[in-house]
C-alpha positions as CSV (number, residue, x, y, z in Angstrom):
1,M,12.7,0.4,1.9
2,P,9.2,-0.9,1.5
3,F,7.4,0.0,-1.7
4,I,3.8,0.4,-2.1
5,R,2.1,1.1,-5.3
6,C,-1.3,2.5,-4.8
7,S,-3.9,2.3,-8.0
8,F,-7.3,3.9,-7.7
9,S,-10.3,3.8,-10.0
10,R,-11.0,7.4,-9.6
11,Q,-9.2,10.8,-9.5
12,F,-8.0,12.0,-6.1
13,T,-6.7,15.2,-4.8
14,E,-3.2,16.2,-4.0
15,Y,-4.4,16.7,-0.2
16,Q,-5.7,13.0,-0.3
17,A,-2.5,11.9,-1.8
18,E,-0.3,13.7,0.9
19,E,-2.8,12.4,3.9
20,A,-2.6,9.0,2.5
21,A,1.3,9.2,2.4
22,K,1.4,10.2,6.0
23,E,-1.0,7.6,7.2
24,L,0.9,4.8,5.0
25,G,4.2,6.0,6.8
26,R,2.8,5.3,10.1
27,L,1.0,2.1,9.1
28,I,4.2,0.4,7.6
29,E,5.8,0.7,11.1
30,L,3.1,-2.2,12.1
31,F,5.8,-4.4,10.5
32,P,8.9,-5.0,12.8
33,G,11.8,-3.0,11.7
34,K,10.0,-1.1,9.0
35,D,10.4,2.6,9.2
36,G,8.0,5.1,7.5
37,S,10.8,7.5,6.8
38,R,12.3,4.8,4.3
39,L,8.9,4.1,2.6
40,M,8.6,4.7,-1.1
41,L,5.1,5.2,-2.4
42,E,3.6,5.6,-5.9
43,F,0.0,6.8,-6.3
44,H,-1.8,6.7,-9.5
45,H,-5.5,6.5,-10.8
46,S,-7.0,4.9,-13.8
47,P,-10.7,5.7,-14.9
48,R,-10.6,2.3,-16.4
49,M,-10.5,-0.1,-13.5
50,F,-12.9,-3.2,-13.9
51,F,-13.7,-5.8,-11.5
52,R,-16.6,-8.5,-11.4
53,G,-17.2,-7.7,-15.1
54,S,-18.0,-4.1,-14.8
55,R,-16.4,-0.7,-14.0
56,L,-15.0,-0.3,-10.6
57,E,-16.4,3.0,-9.6
58,N,-14.6,3.6,-6.3
59,G,-11.9,1.2,-5.6
60,A,-8.3,0.6,-4.9
61,F,-5.5,-2.1,-5.7
62,I,-2.6,-1.9,-3.3
63,D,0.8,-3.5,-4.1
64,C,3.1,-3.9,-1.1
65,R,6.8,-4.9,-1.5
66,I,8.8,-5.6,1.4
67,L,12.3,-6.9,2.2
68,G,12.0,-9.9,4.5
69,A,9.1,-12.2,5.4
70,Q,6.2,-10.7,7.6
71,S,3.8,-12.9,9.6
72,R,0.2,-13.6,8.5
73,G,-0.9,-11.8,11.5
74,E,1.2,-8.6,10.8
75,K,-0.2,-8.5,7.1
76,K,-3.7,-8.9,8.5
77,E,-3.2,-6.0,10.9
78,F,-1.8,-3.8,8.3
79,T,-4.5,-4.6,5.7
80,E,-7.3,-3.8,8.1
81,A,-5.8,-0.6,9.1
82,L,-4.9,0.3,5.5
83,C,-8.5,-0.4,4.5
84,K,-9.8,1.8,7.3
85,A,-7.4,4.6,6.3
86,L,-8.6,4.5,2.6
87,E,-12.2,4.6,3.7
88,D,-11.4,7.6,5.9
89,I,-9.3,9.5,3.4
90,F,-10.8,8.2,0.0
91,G,-14.4,7.1,0.9
92,I,-13.4,3.7,-0.6
93,L,-15.3,0.8,1.0
94,P,-13.1,-2.1,2.4
95,I,-15.0,-4.7,0.1
96,D,-13.4,-2.5,-2.9
97,V,-9.8,-2.5,-1.6
98,F,-7.4,-5.2,-2.8
99,V,-4.1,-5.7,-1.3
100,T,-1.1,-8.0,-2.2
101,F,2.2,-8.6,-0.6
102,T,5.4,-9.6,-2.3
103,Q,8.3,-10.4,0.0
104,Y,11.9,-10.4,-1.0
105,E,15.0,-12.1,0.6
106,D,17.3,-9.5,-1.4
107,W,16.9,-5.9,-2.2
108,G,19.0,-3.5,-4.2
109,T,19.5,-0.1,-2.6
110,G,22.4,2.5,-1.9
111,G,24.5,0.9,-4.6
112,T,24.4,-2.6,-3.2
113,L,22.6,-5.7,-2.7
114,K,21.0,-6.1,0.8
115,A,19.7,-9.3,2.4
116,A,16.7,-9.6,4.5
117,P,17.4,-9.5,8.2
């Protein structure tokens, strides 16, 4: 179960969130063995995001958490596709999108602890 937390610097519509959820579900499948039907997402906005010493008017911070190691190439492909999707859906320029990845060896779900494949 990958988990992606999306923080935006401005408010978004429910329609935009639904479109982003569909697209992120598709994009997570760029990682081998990951399935969009098991993706957990969190969207929120904050009118108080700052970067480079001033208010970030239209930006996003995306925190991706994944069970198992992913290659740099896979993360690069995902990041580039994600930035394109955020530009298309929210009008956020790629220069104002920041993406992190945390990879776990173990993940608790379904009442037990699972190990990375």
